[in-house]
N, C-alpha and C positions, 0 to 999 in steps of 0.2 A: 503494499499500499503506501503511495507517494500523497504523502503531505504538501500544501504550500502553510505558512508563514507569514502574518507581517505584525511587526510589534511596532506602533506608531506610534510616534511620538511628540511630544513639542519639539523639540531640538532634528531628533532623526528618525528616519524610518528604517528598521532591520527589516529586510525581507528575505526569505529560505526558503528549503526546499531538505524538506526531511522525510523521515519515517516512523511507525509505529513505532517504534522503541526508541524515538527519542534524540535519532542520531541527525545533526546537521551534515548535511549532504553538501548545499551549499548557500550562502550567503552573499549579500548587500548591502549595503549603506547607502541611504539617499538623504542629503540633509532636507530637512521642514524647511518649504518657502512657502509657498501659493500651494492654494490647492491644484491647482491645473499643473504648473510644474511637478510635483511632488507625485501626482495621482501619474501623471504622462511615464515618470519614470517608474514606477510599482509596476505599470500595468506591462508596460516595456519586457518588465525582469519575467513577468510569468507568460507571454507572450511562448508557445511552444513546448511548455513544459506541461507534459501531460499528469497532471497531479488530480487525484481523486475529490478533495477536497481543501477546504481554505480554514484557516484562523486567523484571526483577526481581534490582537487584545490593544488596543486606543486609548489615549489619551482622553481625558471629556475637560465638563460630563459627555453624559453620552445615554440617547433613551434606547435602554434595552429590554422594555416592551414587546415582542411582536407582533400582537395586535394595536400599537401605537401608530397614528400615520405620521411620527416621525419616528419609527425604528430605524437605528441602525445611523442616528445623525451625531453629530458632535453638538453639541446644545449650548452653552453657555461660557464657553471659555472666552479669556481674556486673548489667546490667541490672536493676533491677527489675521483676517479672512476665513480664518477656519471656524467662528460662530454661527450656530446653524445650519452647518456645512452635512450634506446625504455623502456620510464617507462610504456604506456599505452598498445604498443605489447606485453611487457612480462604479464600485468594482464591480457588480454584478452586469454590468454593461456591458464589458466585455472580459469576465469570468465566469465560464459558467457551470460551476461547479458547487455543492453546496457549502457554506458560509457560517462556520461558529464566529460569534462575538458577543465581545466584554470586555473589560474594561481589562489595562495594559499591567493593575495590578494584580486585579484577579487571577487572570492569566498564567504570571507570575507564581500565584499561592500552587497553584493548579497543577503547575509543569514541576514545581516542589515537590507536590506531593504524587506527582507519578513517578519522577523521576530524581528528587534531592534529600534534601533535609527531613521533610515532614512524611516521604515512602512508607507505606506501609501503617500509615493514622489514617483518619477520616475529619481530622480536623488542623487546622493550622490557621496562621495570620501571616502576609507578607509584607513586611512597609520597606519602601523604598526612601532613601531622605537623601537626594540631590538637589539639581532648581526646583523642585518642588516637594513636598509629603505625600505621598500616597501610600493604601494600604487595600490590602485583598483580604477576603477572610472567605474559606473554606468551612461547613458545622455538618456536622455527619454527612460527609461526603456530595454537601450541593455546597455550590459557591452561593454565596451572598446577594439577594440584591433586594428586594421588596419596591416602597413609591419610586425609589430613582434605582440609587444604588450608595453603598455604603463611602462616605468622603471623611474619612475618619483623620487624612492629612489636616481638615478645619475645625479639627475639638479645640477647646477652651482649655487654656494650661494656667495654675498660678503663675504668676511673676514672682523670681528669686529676690528674695530682699536688697541683692547687690547689684540689681540689672537693673540698668534706664533705661534700655532701648524701646522704642518704641515700637517696631515691631513692623514686617513688611508686606503681608499678603493684604491686595490691593483691594481686598473686599472686607476683612478681620482685624487688618490690623495685626494683634498680637495674637491672632489664634498659634495654633502648633507650626504650623508653616512658615508663619510669620516671624514665628521667633527662632526657629532650628532649621531653615532649608538651608542650603548652599547659597544666597542669595542675604538669610539673615546673618550667617556665618560675618560674609563681607563685609555687610554695611554698618555690623556692629564693631569689627576689627580693624576695617580700612586694609584688610588683606584676603583674598581668597583660602579657603580653611589648608587647602594643600601645601600652603605659605606661612601655619601658624603651627604645624604637627611637635613644635616644642614648647610651645606655650599651656602651661596646665591649666589657665583660667578656661582658656578659650572650650576645652573639652570636660571640664569638669562642670559649668556652663549648660554645654550641650546633651551631657550624659541628664542632669537633674530634668530637662523636659521633656526629651526621649522617654527616663523612665515614668516620669507621672502618665503618656498616654500607655507606654505597653501596661500601665498599671491599671487603666483605665479597660484599655481592652479584655484583660483576665480577667477584671471582677464582671464586666459585661458577657464576652463570648467563652469565656474561658479554654481557650485555643489549647492543642494538648502542645504546640513548637511555636514559638516565633521565631519568625527569619528574616533578618531585616539586610537587605542588600542598597546599592546606589554610592555617587560617587562619594557622598560622606561618611560612609561606612568603611570606606576602604584605609579611615584611618581606625587598624585592629585593638588602638589599646582603650577605642571605645567601650567596648564589649564589655570589661571586665569592671569599668565606670557603670555602666548602662545597669549590668545583673546587680551590681552594689547598692545601687539607689531603687530598682527592684525590690531586693530584700527590705530595705530601710523601710517605705514607702508601706509596702503590703503590711510591715511593724508583728509577723505572728499570726495574720488574719485568716489568711491562704495557709492550710496545713496539706502540704503534698511536699514528697521528694522533690516535683519539679522546682521548687524555690527554696527547699531544705536536703543539700548534699548534691542532687544533680542540674544547677540552674544552670551551669557551664553546656548541657546538654539539649536545655531546654530556649534560652534566646541563641541562641545561632548563626551564621553567616550564611546567605546560600549554597547547597551545595556544588547547583550549575553555574555560581558566578553572574556573570555580564550575558550568560545565555540563558539565566531563567525568564527571562519575558516571550522571548522568540519559541524555546523546548513549550512556555504555556500555550504558545500560540497556534503550537502543532499540537498539544495535547488537547483544545480546541478543536481542533482539526476532528481529531483521532476520534470523538465524542458524537460524532455526525452518522 
């Protein structure tokens, strides 16, 4: 079975050809510019490829309701030219195979469940911390949707007493994304996170906000594994700081070995690395 995959990101589209085992056989990266320019290159990549199905994990917000008149649309994104864009409709004009569609982070969660850090489990949560903060979740084997889909990157967090930064989310100011995404780090400290590795204050503050979010997710969804990826999480020294803060904030309320004794196996980086989203799109196609 040959599957197509698209990880549609706000910065780049990653397109690939793979199989039902999650193996990526061919891939290409296309800058996200205008819909016309980007989709032209995406469609050219898939022309002549004998795929059986296509999976698409997209930045959003997106409409995932199959009976909605705007199903397959990217909806209220601040990304210029992509607001109210019919992504799946445009792809269907040129690629005549079944298409599975979900958020990019839900797809990444599914990829990690199929072939990565959550393999063998029936629930997990995938958080990406980079240009923004996105979170996807699976509960009892099902991707979580609902009225729209989870937007857990925009939850409200308590401000650290030593932090005067006002936040940079264009919608909410000091939500999680506004306080902890890559642009927030750069705006707060005047340098990119990759240039601040040796400054412990940066990462203590970052861990404080990310741990708050994880505690909320644990209390609400009780996932069996928390997987943290994205550019910011390449600072691997963040993981022990986050784990320590999570245990401290839970304060003994959740009595489970995943918190006491096995937290290093509970809050983990993605096994699939930067391929989590693309493999997740393959997993969406595999499910059709």
